[in-house]
C-alpha positions in Angstrom: 16.6 1.7 -0.8 16.3 -2.0 -0.2 12.9 -4.3 1.0 14.4 -4.1 3.9 14.9 -0.4 4.2 11.2 0.1 3.2 10.0 -1.8 5.7 12.3 -0.3 8.3 12.0 3.3 7.5 8.5 3.4 6.3 5.3 3.4 9.0 2.1 4.7 7.6 0.8 2.4 5.0 -1.7 3.5 2.9 -3.8 -0.4 1.6 -5.1 0.4 -1.4 -8.4 -2.3 -1.6 -8.0 -3.1 1.8 -11.2 -5.7 2.9 -12.8 -6.0 5.3 -13.6 -9.7 5.2 -11.6 -11.4 7.4 -10.2 -14.0 4.7 -9.1 -11.7 2.2 -5.3 -11.3 1.7 -5.7 -7.6 1.8 -7.0 -8.0 5.1 -4.6 -10.1 6.2 -2.0 -8.2 5.5 -3.1 -4.8 6.7 -3.9 -6.8 9.9 -0.8 -8.3 10.1 1.3 -5.4 9.6 -0.8 -2.9 12.1 -0.1 -5.5 14.6 3.6 -5.1 13.9 3.4 -1.5 15.2 2.6 0.0 11.1 0.1 2.9 10.9 -3.0 1.2 8.2 -5.0 3.6 6.4 -7.5 1.5 4.5 -8.7 2.9 1.2 -11.4 1.5 -0.4 -14.8 3.8 -1.3 -17.1 0.6 -0.3 -16.5 0.2 3.4 -16.4 2.7 6.2 -14.1 1.0 8.8 -12.0 -2.1 8.9 -9.3 -2.7 11.6 -10.4 -0.4 13.5 -9.8 2.6 11.0 -12.0 4.8 9.1 -11.8 4.0 5.2 -10.8 6.6 2.6 -12.7 6.7 -0.8 -9.4 7.6 -2.3 -5.8 8.7 -1.6 -6.5 12.2 -2.0 -8.6 12.0 0.5 -6.0 11.2 3.1 -5.4 14.0 5.8 -2.2 12.4 7.1 1.3 12.1 5.1 1.7 8.7 4.0 5.1 6.2 3.4 3.7 3.7 1.6 0.7 3.0 -1.0 0.3 -0.8 -0.8 -1.7 -2.4 -3.8 -4.0 -4.8 -3.4 -6.2 -3.7 -6.7 -5.9 -5.4 -10.3 -2.4 -4.7 -12.5 -4.6 -2.6 -14.7 -5.9 -0.9 -11.6 -2.8 0.5 -11.0 -2.0 3.6 -12.6 -4.8 5.7 -11.7 -3.3 5.1 -7.7 0.0 5.7 -8.9 -1.3 9.0 -9.8 -2.5 9.9 -6.3 0.3 8.5 -5.1 2.5 10.6 -6.6 -0.2 13.5 -6.0 0.4 13.1 -2.4 3.8 12.5 -1.8 4.3 9.0 -1.1 7.7 7.7 -0.9 7.1 4.0 -2.1 4.6 2.3 -4.3 4.0 -1.1 -2.9 2.4 -4.1 -5.5 1.2 -7.1 -3.6 2.2 -10.6 -5.4 0.2 -10.8 -8.6 -0.2 -6.3 -9.8 2.3 -5.9 -12.0 2.2 -3.2 -14.4 5.7 -1.9 -15.6 4.8 1.5 -17.0 3.0 2.7 -13.7 6.6 1.3 -11.9 8.4 3.5 -14.6 6.0 6.8 -13.8 6.2 6.0 -10.5 10.2 5.8 -10.8 10.5 8.9 -12.7 8.8 11.2 -10.4 10.8 9.6 -7.3 9.3 7.1 -5.5 10.7 3.4 -4.9 8.8 0.8 -6.8 7.9 -3.2 -5.2 6.1 -5.3 -7.5 4.9 -8.5 -6.8 5.7 -8.7 -3.3 4.0 -9.7 -0.3 5.2 -6.7 2.3 3.9 -9.3 4.5 6.2 -11.8 3.8 8.7 -9.7 2.7 8.8 -8.7 6.7 8.9 -12.1 8.4 11.8 -12.6 6.4 13.5 -9.8 8.5 11.9 -10.2 11.1 
């Protein structure tokens, strides 16, 4: 699946590490995606709500299906997120710019998930809009 296909076929995005600080990249990207029709699900145990959405402490606590797990965490924090994404049946792991974990990407692909690594979902969406 190409990045364009992912962006056109995936509408529910769990944003892991979404900040309630409007100046943080995770907030900027999530706000943009929400404004462009995506359903945003914040995943951050430190906050209760952001962008008008209830925040969840982890992927396992999300009560609905997730298409994309968009990761705004340090590269070394990715493996347990991938494990949870596999458990909830997510379709895509998307590691934002600067987030690179080849072992986690391999594990996700072996489990049948698409993987995008070291790319910004907002920038990629802007290219096809």
